[in-house]
C-alpha positions in Angstrom: 61.8 -17.9 76.2 61.4 -18.5 79.9 58.2 -19.9 81.3 57.2 -17.7 84.2 53.6 -18.6 85.1 53.7 -16.6 88.3 54.4 -13.4 86.4 50.9 -13.1 85.0 49.5 -13.8 88.5 51.7 -11.0 89.9 50.3 -8.7 87.3 46.7 -9.5 88.1 47.4 -9.0 91.8 49.1 -5.6 91.3 46.4 -4.3 88.9 43.6 -5.6 91.0 45.0 -4.1 94.2 45.4 -0.7 92.4 41.6 -0.7 91.8 40.6 -2.2 95.1 42.8 0.1 97.3 41.6 3.2 95.4 38.0 2.1 95.8 38.5 1.7 99.5 40.2 5.1 99.8 37.3 6.8 98.2 35.4 6.2 101.5 38.2 8.0 103.4 37.8 11.1 101.2 34.0 10.7 100.5 32.9 14.2 101.2 35.5 15.8 98.9 35.0 13.4 96.1 31.2 13.7 96.4 31.6 17.5 96.2 33.7 17.1 93.1 31.1 15.0 91.5 28.4 17.5 92.4 30.4 20.3 90.9 30.6 18.3 87.7 26.8 18.0 87.8 26.8 14.3 88.3 23.3 13.3 89.5 23.0 11.6 92.9 26.7 12.3 93.6 26.7 10.4 96.9 25.1 7.3 95.5 27.1 7.4 92.3 30.4 7.6 94.4 29.3 4.9 96.8 28.2 2.5 94.0 31.3 3.2 91.9 33.7 2.8 94.9 32.1 -0.5 96.0 32.2 -1.8 92.4 35.9 -0.8 92.1 36.7 -2.5 95.4 34.9 -5.8 94.5 36.0 -6.0 90.9 39.6 -5.1 91.8 39.6 -7.9 94.4 38.1 -10.3 91.9 40.9 -9.4 89.5 43.6 -9.8 92.1 42.2 -13.2 93.0 41.7 -14.2 89.4 38.0 -14.9 90.1 35.8 -14.4 87.0 38.8 -12.7 85.5 37.2 -11.7 82.1 34.1 -10.3 83.8 36.3 -8.3 86.4 38.6 -7.0 83.7 35.7 -5.9 81.4 33.9 -4.3 84.3 36.9 -2.3 85.4 37.7 -1.2 81.8 34.1 0.2 81.5 34.4 1.7 84.9 37.7 3.4 84.0 36.3 4.9 80.8 33.1 6.2 82.6 35.1 7.6 85.5 37.4 9.4 83.2 34.5 10.9 81.2 32.9 12.1 84.5 35.9 13.5 86.2 38.6 14.4 83.7 37.3 17.2 81.5 40.6 18.4 80.0 38.9 20.3 77.3 37.6 22.9 79.7 40.7 23.0 81.9 43.6 25.4 81.4 47.3 25.4 82.2 48.6 22.9 84.7 45.1 21.5 85.4 44.7 20.7 81.7 48.1 19.0 81.5 47.3 17.0 84.7 43.9 15.9 83.3 45.5 14.9 79.9 48.1 12.8 81.7 45.4 11.2 83.8 43.4 10.4 80.6 46.6 8.8 79.1 47.2 6.7 82.1 43.6 5.6 82.3 43.7 4.7 78.6 46.7 2.5 79.3 45.0 0.8 82.2 41.9 0.3 80.0 44.1 -1.3 77.3 45.7 -3.7 79.9 42.3 -4.6 81.2 41.0 -5.4 77.7 44.1 -7.5 77.0 43.4 -9.5 80.2 39.7 -9.9 79.1 40.9 -11.2 75.8 43.3 -13.8 77.3 
């Protein structure tokens, strides 16, 4: 088997940037995302969104830089599960919205699995 030590580093960068960039983009679409949280009856929607986005930005950057890797991966795994529970209620959705929420849950479960594997390494 080939020894490719840079391959894992590339994976950390790509996965970390996924979270960091999305955390930053939340501020660009803050009003709409906050309204969506409020519609889901999430308390203190503005503060919840700001804290979650900052956490996502910082932990994603930590993962990309491989700084406190286990902590960053575990934090992002927990964040992903909590965000999915808050925003992706496929049980109440119908039609195309239900299918989209189910696909998003599946993708988030895969991301959570990858993060847990990183935390274990």
